[in-house]
C-alpha positions in Angstrom: 69.3 132.8 142.5 72.1 134.6 140.7 70.7 133.7 137.3 67.3 135.2 138.3 68.8 138.5 139.4 70.7 138.6 136.1 67.6 138.0 134.1 65.7 140.8 135.9 68.6 143.2 135.3 68.8 142.2 131.7 65.1 142.8 131.2 65.4 146.2 132.9 68.2 147.0 130.5 66.0 146.1 127.5 63.2 148.3 128.9 65.6 151.2 129.5 66.9 150.9 126.0 63.6 150.7 124.2 61.7 153.1 126.6 64.2 155.7 127.9 61.4 157.5 129.7 61.5 154.7 132.3 65.3 155.1 133.0 64.8 157.1 136.2 62.1 154.7 137.5 64.3 151.6 136.9 67.3 153.2 138.6 65.2 153.9 141.6 64.1 150.3 141.8 67.6 148.9 141.5 68.9 151.5 144.0 66.5 150.1 146.7 67.6 146.5 146.2 70.5 144.9 148.0 71.8 143.3 144.9 75.1 142.2 146.4 73.2 140.5 149.2 71.1 138.6 146.6 74.1 137.5 144.6 76.3 136.3 147.5 73.8 134.7 149.9 
């Protein structure tokens, strides 16, 4: 599960770098996640 979360976050970073117009949108998505809960469950 941890690897999957890392892959998604890495993909988001690539999108943010290549398409900065999506930065706010991506931040909103990640802000709604309970990332710590996904990593430590």
